[in-house]
C-alpha positions in Angstrom: 48.8 -22.6 -50.5 46.7 -19.5 -50.6 43.9 -21.5 -48.9 46.0 -22.4 -46.0 47.2 -18.7 -45.6 43.6 -17.6 -45.8 42.5 -20.3 -43.2 45.4 -19.1 -40.9 44.4 -15.4 -41.3 40.7 -16.1 -40.7 41.5 -18.1 -37.6 43.7 -15.5 -36.2 41.1 -12.8 -37.0 38.5 -15.0 -35.2 40.8 -15.3 -32.2 41.5 -11.6 -32.0 37.7 -10.8 -32.5 36.7 -13.3 -29.7 39.4 -11.9 -27.4 38.4 -8.4 -28.1 34.8 -9.3 -27.5 35.6 -11.0 -24.2 37.7 -8.0 -23.3 34.8 -5.7 -24.1 32.5 -7.8 -22.1 34.7 -7.7 -19.1 35.0 -3.9 -19.4 31.2 -3.4 -19.6 30.0 -6.1 -17.5 27.6 -4.8 -14.9 28.2 -5.5 -11.2 25.9 -8.1 -9.7 22.6 -6.9 -8.3 22.4 -6.5 -4.5 19.9 -9.2 -3.1 17.2 -7.5 -1.0 14.5 -9.4 0.9 11.2 -7.6 1.7 9.0 -9.2 4.4 5.3 -8.7 3.7 3.1 -8.4 0.7 0.5 -5.9 1.7 0.3 -2.5 -0.1 3.4 -1.3 1.9 5.5 -4.3 1.2 4.6 -4.5 -2.6 5.0 -0.7 -3.1 8.4 -0.7 -1.5 9.5 -3.8 -3.3 8.4 -2.2 -6.7 10.3 1.1 -5.8 13.5 -0.9 -5.3 13.2 -3.3 -8.2 12.4 -0.8 -10.7 15.6 1.0 -10.0 17.4 -1.7 -11.8 20.3 -2.4 -9.6 18.6 -4.7 -6.9 17.2 -8.1 -7.1 14.2 -8.1 -4.8 12.4 -11.0 -3.4 9.2 -10.6 -1.2 8.7 -13.3 1.3 5.1 -13.4 2.6 2.4 -15.8 4.0 -0.5 -14.0 2.4 -0.7 -12.6 -1.2 -3.2 -10.4 -2.9 -4.8 -13.3 -4.8 -5.3 -15.5 -1.5 -8.6 -15.8 0.1 -9.3 -12.6 2.2 -8.0 -12.6 5.9 -8.5 -10.1 8.5 -4.9 -9.7 9.3 -4.2 -9.1 5.6 -5.7 -5.6 6.0 -5.0 -4.2 2.4 -7.9 -6.3 1.0 -10.5 -4.6 3.2 -9.4 -0.9 2.5 -12.4 1.3 1.6 -10.6 3.0 0.1 -10.0 6.6 -1.0 -7.1 9.0 -0.9 -8.7 11.6 1.4 -5.9 14.2 1.8 -8.1 16.9 2.8 -10.1 15.0 5.4 -7.8 12.7 7.5 -6.6 13.3 11.1 -3.1 14.7 12.0 -0.7 12.0 11.0 2.5 11.2 13.0 5.8 9.8 11.9 8.5 10.9 9.6 7.3 13.5 7.1 3.8 11.9 6.9 2.1 14.9 5.1 4.8 14.8 2.5 4.4 11.1 1.8 0.7 11.5 1.5 1.0 14.3 -0.9 3.5 12.4 -3.0 1.3 9.4 -3.1 -1.7 11.5 -4.2 0.3 12.6 -7.3 1.0 9.0 -8.2 -2.6 8.0 -7.7 -3.9 10.9 -9.8 -1.6 10.0 -12.6 -2.7 6.3 -12.3 -6.3 7.3 -12.4 -5.9 9.0 -15.8 -7.6 7.4 -18.8 -5.3 5.0 -20.5 -3.0 4.2 -17.6 -2.8 0.4 -16.9 -3.9 0.9 -13.4 -6.9 3.2 -14.3 -9.5 0.7 -13.6 -8.5 0.4 -10.1 -9.5 4.2 -9.7 -12.3 6.6 -9.9 -12.5 10.2 -9.3 -15.7 11.5 -7.7 -17.1 14.4 -5.8 -16.6 14.1 -2.0 -18.1 15.9 1.0 -16.9 15.8 4.5 -19.2 16.6 7.4 -17.9 17.3 11.0 -19.8 17.0 14.1 -17.5 18.5 16.6 -16.1 22.0 17.3 -12.6 21.4 15.9 -13.6 21.8 12.4 -12.0 20.4 9.3 -8.1 19.8 9.2 -5.6 22.0 7.4 -6.1 21.5 3.6 -3.3 21.1 1.2 -3.5 23.9 -1.5 -3.2 21.3 -4.3 -6.5 19.5 -3.4 -8.7 19.6 -6.6 -12.0 21.7 -6.5 -11.8 22.4 -2.7 -14.5 24.5 -1.1 -15.9 25.1 2.3 -19.4 24.0 2.6 -22.0 26.7 3.4 -24.3 26.0 6.3 -27.2 25.3 3.9 -25.3 22.3 2.5 -24.4 20.7 5.8 -25.9 17.6 7.1 -28.2 18.1 10.2 -26.2 18.4 13.3 -22.8 19.1 11.5 -20.9 22.3 12.5 -18.6 22.4 9.5 -17.9 20.7 6.1 -15.9 20.6 3.1 -16.0 19.3 -0.4 -13.4 18.4 -3.1 -12.5 16.0 -5.7 -11.4 12.6 -4.4 -9.6 9.7 -5.7 -11.2 6.4 -4.8 -9.6 3.0 -5.4 -10.6 -0.7 -5.4 -7.9 -2.7 -3.5 -9.2 -5.9 -5.2 -8.0 -4.4 -8.5 -5.1 -2.4 -7.3 -3.3 -5.0 -5.2 -3.2 -7.5 -8.2 -1.9 -4.6 -10.3 1.0 -4.0 -7.8 1.7 -7.8 -7.7 1.8 -8.0 -11.6 3.9 -4.9 -11.9 6.6 -6.2 -9.4 6.9 -9.5 -11.3 7.2 -7.7 -14.8 10.1 -5.6 -13.2 11.8 -8.9 -12.5 10.9 -9.2 -8.8 10.7 -12.6 -7.1 8.2 -14.1 -4.7 8.6 -16.7 -1.9 5.8 -18.1 0.1 6.7 -18.6 3.7 5.8 -17.8 7.3 8.8 -16.1 9.0 9.1 -16.6 12.8 12.1 -14.3 13.2 14.0 -11.9 11.0 17.3 -13.7 11.7 15.9 -16.5 9.4 16.0 -14.1 6.5 19.3 -12.4 7.5 21.1 -15.8 7.7 19.5 -17.6 4.7 17.6 -15.1 2.6 14.4 -16.1 0.7 16.2 -19.4 -0.2 15.4 -21.1 3.1 11.7 -20.9 1.9 12.4 -22.1 -1.5 14.4 -25.3 -0.8 17.6 -23.7 -1.9 21.0 -23.4 -0.3 21.0 -20.4 2.1 21.9 -17.1 0.4 22.2 -14.1 3.0 20.8 -10.9 1.4 22.5 -7.5 1.3 19.6 -6.1 3.2 16.1 -6.8 4.7 13.0 -4.5 4.7 10.4 -5.4 7.2 6.9 -4.4 5.9 5.0 -6.8 8.2 2.0 -4.6 9.1 0.2 -6.1 12.2 2.7 -8.8 12.2 5.3 -6.5 13.6 3.8 -7.0 16.9 4.7 -10.6 17.1 7.4 -11.2 14.5 10.7 -12.3 16.3 13.3 -9.7 16.2 10.8 -6.8 16.0 8.1 -7.5 18.5 6.9 -4.0 18.5 4.2 -3.7 21.2 3.4 -0.2 20.1 1.6 -1.9 17.2 -1.9 -2.8 17.8 -5.2 -3.6 15.8 -7.5 -0.9 15.0 -10.6 -3.0 13.9 -12.4 -1.8 10.7 -15.7 -3.2 9.3 -17.1 -2.5 5.9 -19.9 -3.8 3.5 -19.6 -3.7 -0.3 -22.9 -3.1 -2.3 -23.5 -3.1 -5.9 -25.0 0.3 -6.5 -23.8 1.7 -9.9 -26.3 4.7 -9.5 -24.3 6.2 -6.7 -21.6 8.6 -8.0 -20.7 10.6 -4.9 -18.5 10.1 -1.9 -19.5 11.3 1.6 -18.2 11.0 5.1 -19.8 11.8 8.5 -17.1 12.4 11.2 -17.6 12.7 14.9 -14.1 13.7 15.3 -11.0 13.5 13.5 -10.3 9.9 14.5 -13.9 8.7 14.8 -16.0 7.9 11.8 -19.7 7.8 11.9 -20.2 6.6 8.3 -18.9 6.9 4.8 -19.8 6.0 1.2 -17.1 5.3 -1.3 -17.8 4.5 -4.9 -15.7 2.2 -7.0 -14.8 2.0 -10.6 -17.0 -1.1 -11.4 -20.2 0.2 -9.9 -19.8 -1.1 -6.3 -19.9 1.1 -3.3 -18.3 0.6 0.2 -20.3 1.4 3.2 -18.6 1.8 6.7 -17.3 1.8 8.9 -15.6 1.5 12.3 -12.3 2.3 13.9 -11.9 0.8 17.2 -8.3 0.5 18.6 -7.2 -2.6 20.5 -10.1 -4.5 19.0 -9.1 -8.0 17.7 -12.6 -9.3 17.1 -12.6 -11.0 13.7 -16.3 -11.9 12.9 -18.4 -9.3 11.4 -21.0 -7.4 13.4 -24.3 -6.6 11.7 -22.9 -3.9 9.5 -26.0 -2.7 7.9 -27.8 -2.2 11.2 -25.6 0.9 11.8 -24.8 2.0 8.3 -28.2 1.9 6.8 -29.8 4.5 8.9 -27.0 7.0 8.3 -27.1 6.2 4.6 -30.9 6.8 4.6 -30.5 10.1 6.3 -27.7 11.4 4.4 -28.5 9.9 0.9 -29.1 12.8 -1.6 -31.9 12.9 -4.2 -29.8 11.6 -7.0 -28.9 8.4 -5.2 -32.5 7.6 -4.1 -34.6 4.8 -5.8 -38.2 5.4 -6.5 -38.0 8.7 -4.9 -37.2 7.5 -1.6 -34.1 6.8 0.7 -33.0 3.2 1.0 -34.0 1.0 3.8 -32.0 -2.0 5.3 -34.5 -4.2 3.4 -33.5 -2.6 0.1 -29.8 -3.0 0.7 -29.5 -6.7 1.6 -30.0 -7.9 -1.9 -27.2 -5.7 -3.1 -24.5 -7.1 -0.8 -21.3 -8.2 -2.6 -19.3 -8.9 0.5 -18.7 -7.7 4.1 -15.8 -8.2 6.3 -13.3 -7.1 8.9 -9.8 -5.7 8.5 -7.5 -5.2 11.5 -5.4 -2.0 10.7 -1.8 -2.0 11.8 -2.0 1.0 14.1 1.1 2.1 15.9 1.5 4.4 18.9 4.1 6.9 17.8 3.0 6.7 14.1 5.0 5.1 11.0 8.2 3.6 11.8 11.0 4.0 9.2 14.2 3.3 10.8 17.3 1.1 10.1 19.5 -1.2 12.4 22.2 -3.7 11.8 21.1 -7.2 12.9 23.4 -10.1 13.3 22.5 -13.8 12.9 25.1 -16.5 13.6 28.0 -14.2 12.4 26.1 -12.7 9.5 25.3 -9.1 9.7 22.8 -7.2 7.5 20.9 -3.8 7.6 17.3 -4.2 8.5 15.0 -1.3 7.5 11.7 -1.2 9.6 8.7 0.1 7.6 5.4 -0.4 9.2 2.7 1.2 11.4 0.7 3.1 8.8 -2.6 2.4 10.5 -5.5 3.5 8.2 -3.2 5.5 5.9 -1.3 2.7 4.3 -2.6 3.2 0.8 -2.7 7.0 1.1 1.0 7.1 2.1 2.3 4.1 0.2 4.4 5.6 -2.7 5.9 8.4 -0.5 6.5 6.2 2.4 8.2 3.6 0.3 10.4 6.3 -1.3 11.6 7.2 2.1 12.2 3.6 3.2 14.3 3.1 0.0 16.2 6.3 0.5 17.0 5.2 4.0 18.2 1.8 2.7 20.4 3.2 0.1 22.0 5.6 2.6 22.8 2.7 4.9 24.3 0.6 2.0 26.3 3.6 0.9 27.9 4.1 4.2 28.7 0.3 4.4 30.6 0.4 1.1 31.9 3.9 1.0 30.4 4.3 -2.5 26.9 4.7 -4.2 24.5 1.9 -3.4 
């Protein structure tokens, strides 16, 4: 008899416990994450997607035709970046708060370049000198730039009218982009391989239309299409054009300095950018409305400048390098088409309809040659705009 009472009591307790648990689960169950689709997997798309995904309240999917681990292509410009975060040496930037976005990104890169950071091998800090060959002098310099000084005339290259030096952060995009890719996935982000013809495809069906699943309209779309913004249906921004750049990568681990010769603020004679693993990047070119993809003979115009400017510490056998010395050191050379935009970076939001389905679209592109330099600051601005649009839609926090 006691056993039967005990059984009933245990059963009742189990019922109460399960009901209480279910009730607690209902009380504390988190609302479903908003589905966000990002178009484009260059440095802008990846950084924006990470910024959103790591907030914890969005499920972000990137839809892209080209990824960091794909064979390099000229229109996937991120692979061909030099690159360095040259906050003290660039031209005046246009667009929404560009100087702020560049400074915010510099802080992130400086932290990433610290020893022990998981992205540290993508970065190296080196002394940098900038030599200007027109009367305009160097641009306004942020107070936070490390080790900044104005070069005395005795240290200027022949023909230069002014110059500056400072500590710069160089990065290797072939290491940094895979790091961003991995970080996005580790945060729970998703990927979909697809060639988007019009943004309404994504508004109506989300990333699912590229994954063989039933259409799932997202809560919002962010367009980080880079050069593709010129031809992507629903965007077709003719202010976007190619600014052709060409570089050559050499293995020269004895070079531990960075240097740039600038004819003007938007015309580069030549530059040397060391990378973490012992490679250096020589360049470069910046020609707007130039869509020519094959590489010209890069060394023919870079080598003379390098030979002329090469400091004693970088000379081999006591002499400056010649073209013949450089050819055996070539790792790769190639062309990237920077997504230049008349009017500067575009960070704007619009509501777009596709067959009765409406969604906010944030346009985030047009960074030109400053895609890496402004990446984290620009991504924060785009995400802030998206959350403001979503908040206005619902009348509550996004």
